[in-house]
N, C-alpha and C positions, 0 to 999 in steps of 0.2 A: 304192240301186239294186235294182230288182225282178228277178225271175227272167227275164222277157222281155228285159230289157236285157243280162243276163249271156249269155243264149243268143245274142243278136244279135252280141255281141263275139266269142264263140267261133267262130261261123260265119265272120265276117270274117277272123279269124286263120287258119282252116283254108283258106279260099279263097286267101289270100296265100301260104301255104306250098305249096299245090298249084301255083300259078302259078310261083313261084320254082323249083320242082323241074323243071318241064317247059321253062321258058324258059332256065335256066342251062346251062353247058357240061356235056357228058357226061364220064364218066371217061376215055374215049379222048382227048377233046379236051384235058382237063387234062394227061394224060400227054404228049401231043404237044407242048404249050406248054412243059412242063418240059424235054423233050429239046432244044427249040430254044434255051432260055435257057442250058442247060449247054453246048451247042455254041458259042453266041456267047462265053461266058465262056472256054472253052478257046482259041478263036481269039484273043481279046484278050490272054490270058496268053502265048500263043506269040509274038504280035507284039511284046509288051513285052520278052520274053527276047531275041529277035533284035535289037531296037533297042539293048538294054543291051550285048550282046555286041559289036555294031558300034562303039558308043561307047568301050568298053574297048579295042578294037583300035586305034582311032584315038588315044586318049589313055590309055595304060596306067597313068600316074601320077595320073589324076584320075577315079577311079571313083565320084566323088560326095563323097569326103572331100578335105580339104586335102592337097595334096602336100607332102612334107617336102623342102625344098631344102637339099642339102648344100653347105656352103661349104668350100673347100680351106683348108689351113693357110696357104698362101701369100697367099691373099686376106685372111684374118684378120690376118696379120702386116703386110700393107701398110696396112690400115685402121688398125692401131695406130700405124704409123709416121707416117701422115698426121695422126693425132690429137696425138701427142706431139712430133713434129718433132725438134728438137735434143736433147730429153730422152729420146728413145726408148732410147738406149744404156744408160740407167740403169734401165730397166724390168725388166731380167733380172738375176738374181743369187741369192745365197743368204743368208738372214737369219742373222746371228751375234749373239751376246750378249757384250758387253764389260763389264768390271767396273772401277769406280773405288772405291778404298777407302782409308780412314785409320783411326785408332784410335776414331773416333766413329761413322762411318757407312759403309755399303756400298751402292753405287748400280749398278744394272744398266741398260745402254744397248743398244738393238737397232739394228743397222745398217740395218734396213728402216725408213726414215723418220728414223733418228737420234734416236729418242725415248727418254726415260727410262721404263722399263717397271716398275721396282720399286725401292723404297728401304727399307733396313733400318737401324734405330738400334741400335748396340751399347750394352750396359749398361742397356737398357730392355727391359721385357717387359710383356705384358698381365696382368691379374689371373689368378692360378692357372695361369701358364705360365712356362716358363724359356726359351722360344725368343726370339730378338731381335725387337723390336717392328717390325712392317711398317707404314710410313706408308701405302703403297698398293701394289698389284700390277698386273700387265699387264692383266688383264681389267677393271680398274676405272678406268683412266686413259687419256687420249689427249692427245698433244702434236703439234702440227701447225703448219707454216708455209705459208701460201697466198700465191701471187703471180700477178699478171697478166702476160701475155707477148704478144709479137707484136701490138702496137697494140691490146691488150684483146680480141683474138680468141680467147685461150685463158686458162684459169684452172687452175693446177696446185697440187698440195699435196705437201709433203715426204713424206707417208705413202705416196705412190704409188711411191717410188723407193728403190733400193738404194744405200747409201753404201759407199764403199771406206775401209778403215782406212789412214790415212796415218801416224799416230803413236799409239802406245799404251803407256802406262806406268801405274803403280799410281795416280797422281793426275792424269794427263793423257790426254786422248783427242781426237784430231783426225780427223774424218770428212770425206770429199769426195764430192759429187754431181757427176759429170762429164757433160758434154754432148759432142755429136759435133763441136763447133767447137773446134779446138786453142786452148788458152789460155783457154777459157771454162768456169768451174766455180763451184760454191758450196761453202763449207767451214763445218762446224759444229765448234766447239771447246769442250771442257769441261775445266775445271780445279778440282781439289779441294785445299784446303790440307792440310798435314800434320796440323793440329789444328783442329777446328771442324766446323761443319755446313753452311756456306755453299758452294754449288756455283756457280761462275762459268761462264756459257755465252755464246758469242759467235758470230754469223754473219758470215762474210766472203765477199765477192762479187768475183770476178776475171773481167774481160772479158765481163761480162754486159750492157753497155750496148746492144748491138744485139739483145738478146733480151727484156729487161724492157720493159714498157710505160712510157713517160715522160710520159704525159698524166694520171696519177692517182696517188694513194697506193696503191701496188700490193701492199705487204707487210702480211700480217695474221697475227698470232700467236694461236694457239688452244690453250687448255689446259682440259681438263675432267677431273674426278676425282670418283669416288664415295668420299667421305670415310668411312673405316671407323670404327666406334665403338671407342675405345681405353680409355675409363674404365669403371669398374664400374657407376657410376650416371649416368643421363642428366643430372641436374642439374649434376654436376661436369663433364661433357662440355661443356655449354654455357658454363661459366665459362672453361675453359682451351683449347678447340678454336679455333685461330686460324690464318689464312693471311696471311703477310706478302707485300707487294709493294713495289716501288720504281720510280718513274719516273726518267728520266735526270737531271733537275735538281732533284729533290725528295727529301725525307727518307723513309725507309721508313715504311709505314703498314700497317695490318692490317685484315682483315675477319673476321667471325664467321659462317661458313656454317651453324653449328648453331643460331643464334639464331632464334626463332620469335615 
């Protein structure tokens, strides 16, 4: 590009700059436009505040956030009554720990659910310990009876209810889950022999025919336990760790939960 071309481009740029300067808005016009924009913004903000204040006055609990609805204790109580029906009376109580004991074993039973929560074996201990060996503790085990009721419209679990102590001796415990129907209740009975490790448990049902569902097998026994390691070495644990069970008309059998 020669000098004449560069000079021509410079003149064009100068002419455009002069034109933009004289054709654009003056400083006074720019200031006036700014004032108008600020005035409109203030008016819109004022209108928004008035509208929000009016909305809060009409709906003080709904300023834009979700309102917290408080439910009275009586309403909550009625909801629980509707849910548990005849079993509602056993929903309230205080958990107690009962002990069954002989020379071989000590068993702790909780009246909340009637479940066995801890078992200790006397004369046995873990390696490097003198304390009685604990088969399991409350935090690692769960025992539960589930049943269907009211034509299969409800499903309940024994862990939801407080049992009353009907009989308690060193080797016998009888607990009762009462309903609001006179003469209708469930009993859980534990018996421990004077010598040995076998605990007998038995469920008894009285006057429950109008509560239990009759169209299906409605009773389900559930037991889960986090089996603690008792032996010093894992290989020995796998050899001896065993759980025995017995069906009604069959011989006892065992499973090995530690097998892999």
